[in-house]
RODO-2510 file (C-alpha; in nm, 4 decimals, decimal comma):
residues 148
     n   res          X          Y          Z
     1     m    35,0410    26,7097    11,9117
     2     t    35,0572    26,5027    12,2305
     3     k    34,7430    26,3145    12,3298
     4     n    34,6561    26,3125    12,7002
     5     v    34,5571    25,9904    12,8753
     6     l    34,4246    25,9632    13,2293
     7     v    34,5809    25,6711    13,4209
     8     l    34,3773    25,5830    13,7275
     9     s    34,4713    25,3383    14,0026
    10     g    34,2297    25,2265    14,2714
    11     p    34,2522    25,1233    14,6350
    12     n    34,5656    24,9888    14,7999
    13     l    34,7859    25,0478    14,4953
    14     a    34,9742    25,3236    14,6787
    15     a    35,1093    25,0411    14,8970
    16     l    35,2803    24,8681    14,6044
    17     g    35,6404    24,7869    14,6786
    18     s    35,5587    24,6604    15,0255
    19     r    35,2125    24,5045    14,9791
    20     e    35,2270    24,1337    14,8938
    21     p    35,5512    24,1532    14,6929
    22     e    35,5157    23,7833    14,6065
    23     i    35,2091    23,8820    14,3990
    24     y    35,2713    24,2441    14,3003
    25     g    35,6508    24,2691    14,3014
    26     s    35,8675    24,5253    14,4761
    27     v    35,8214    24,8221    14,2408
    28     t    35,6283    25,1162    14,3848
    29     l    35,3373    25,2831    14,2078
    30     a    35,5424    25,6027    14,1847
    31     d    35,8231    25,4105    14,0106
    32     m    35,5723    25,2490    13,7732
    33     m    35,4173    25,5827    13,6835
    34     g    35,7602    25,7398    13,6303
    35     q    35,8483    25,4654    13,3835
    36     l    35,5031    25,4916    13,2268
    37     s    35,5579    25,8622    13,1576
    38     l    35,8715    25,7729    12,9605
    39     v    35,6884    25,5052    12,7617
    40     a    35,4018    25,7477    12,7003
    41     a    35,6364    26,0138    12,5638
    42     d    35,7845    25,7601    12,3205
    43     l    35,4284    25,6851    12,2030
    44     g    35,3382    26,0515    12,1614
    45     l    35,1211    26,0530    12,4731
    46     s    35,1237    26,2303    12,8050
    47     v    34,9795    26,0716    13,1152
    48     d    34,8045    26,2204    13,4128
    49     a    34,8461    25,9455    13,6751
    50     r    34,6260    25,9432    13,9848
    51     q    34,5596    25,6977    14,2674
    52     t    34,2780    25,6903    14,5194
    53     n    34,1332    25,4649    14,7848
    54     d    33,8021    25,6515    14,7519
    55     e    33,5297    25,5165    14,5238
    56     s    33,3595    25,8561    14,4932
    57     e    33,6808    26,0266    14,3871
    58     l    33,7445    25,7591    14,1231
    59     v    33,3917    25,8019    13,9837
    60     g    33,4474    26,1787    13,9698
    61     w    33,7711    26,1329    13,7746
    62     l    33,5962    25,9018    13,5265
    63     h    33,3264    26,1646    13,4720
    64     e    33,5984    26,4291    13,4295
    65     a    33,7602    26,2139    13,1595
    66     a    33,4262    26,1566    12,9861
    67     n    33,3533    26,5282    12,9800
    68     a    33,7017    26,6059    12,8440
    69     g    33,7005    26,3239    12,5869
    70     l    34,0079    26,1588    12,7405
    71     d    34,0991    25,7926    12,7050
    72     v    34,1534    25,6147    13,0364
    73     v    34,3763    25,3357    13,1601
    74     l    34,2122    25,2067    13,4784
    75     n    34,3294    24,9649    13,7427
    76     p    34,0118    24,9489    13,9513
    77     a    34,1805    24,7168    14,2045
    78     a    33,9235    24,5863    14,4556
    79     f    33,6490    24,7976    14,2960
    80     t    33,6791    24,5586    13,9988
    81     h    33,4685    24,2981    14,1708
    82     y    33,1778    24,4897    14,3193
    83     s    33,1599    24,8600    14,2383
    84     y    32,8645    24,9194    14,0116
    85     a    32,9225    25,2930    14,0614
    86     v    33,2670    25,2598    13,9001
    87     r    33,1225    25,0300    13,6327
    88     d    32,8484    25,2803    13,5465
    89     a    33,1007    25,5666    13,5271
    90     c    33,3127    25,3518    13,2944
    91     a    33,0095    25,2775    13,0763
    92     h    32,9378    25,6512    13,0581
    93     l    33,2997    25,7218    12,9576
    94     v    33,2917    25,4669    12,6748
    95     g    32,9443    25,5803    12,5726
    96     m    33,0831    25,9322    12,5292
    97     g    33,3399    25,7996    12,2789
    98     s    33,6515    25,7514    12,4931
    99     s    33,8467    25,4274    12,5169
   100     l    33,8863    25,2492    12,8498
   101     i    34,1574    24,9895    12,9058
   102     e    34,1160    24,7938    13,2289
   103     v    34,4486    24,6784    13,3730
   104     h    34,5569    24,4460    13,6505
   105     l    34,9094    24,3738    13,7653
   106     s    34,8281    24,0141    13,8514
   107     n    34,5906    23,7820    13,6669
   108     p    34,2654    23,7881    13,8669
   109     a    34,1432    23,4713    13,6912
   110     a    34,4391    23,2797    13,8363
   111     r    34,3724    23,3957    14,1926
   112     e    34,0991    23,3557    14,4540
   113     t    33,7504    23,2839    14,3189
   114     f    33,6077    23,6171    14,4367
   115     r    33,8562    23,7928    14,2061
   116     h    33,7341    23,6107    13,8938
   117     t    33,4447    23,8491    13,8284
   118     s    33,4993    24,1999    13,6936
   119     v    33,2005    24,4313    13,6758
   120     v    33,4208    24,6704    13,4735
   121     s    33,5434    24,4429    13,1930
   122     g    33,2009    24,4155    13,0315
   123     v    33,2037    24,7872    12,9491
   124     a    33,5788    24,8304    12,8908
   125     t    33,7305    24,8638    12,5460
   126     g    33,9787    24,5954    12,6500
   127     t    34,1479    24,4319    12,9485
   128     i    34,5155    24,3601    13,0133
   129     a    34,6116    24,1492    13,3138
   130     g    34,8991    23,9537    13,4576
   131     f    35,2009    24,1434    13,3261
   132     g    35,2950    24,3340    13,6412
   133     a    35,4051    24,6916    13,5824
   134     r    35,4075    24,6204    13,2083
   135     s    35,0268    24,5937    13,2162
   136     y    35,0046    24,9743    13,2228
   137     e    35,2575    25,0056    12,9386
   138     l    35,0742    24,7485    12,7276
   139     a    34,7535    24,9446    12,7831
   140     l    34,9119    25,2598    12,6388
   141     q    35,0385    25,0628    12,3418
   142     a    34,6870    24,9246    12,2895
   143     l    34,5427    25,2758    12,2913
   144     v    34,7919    25,3945    12,0296
   145     s    34,7434    25,0947    11,8017
   146     r    34,3649    25,0767    11,8384
   147     e    34,1718    25,1382    11,5212
   148     p    33,9022    25,4048    11,5526
***
């Protein structure tokens, strides 16, 4: 039976491919998610990939996942650094028994100082950063290999 995973991407990630290619590369989010679906299938997973620039919508999706018992791969993007609403929804998700893997395409710790703090990582099951599009793939592999 295929396990469903919710893959959530936060603000500005729809602009990948043209937004700061020197940092994020030239691959679009749609291309990344297409490749991720193939990787997921090989791992016995299916992904429901969503992107939003809206904090409220992201919180709603996290609550949806918590209520459905779904694991989540989350790239909170800018919300990483200041959104306690997203952090609290993530804590609720994990508290309900789901796994949460926080991902970042770049390595926030190697960038501007304001990016060094994640309010999400303290409640996440794990964090993967700095591997570009592979960060999402590594997150799925972590979910599959994670011991209960």
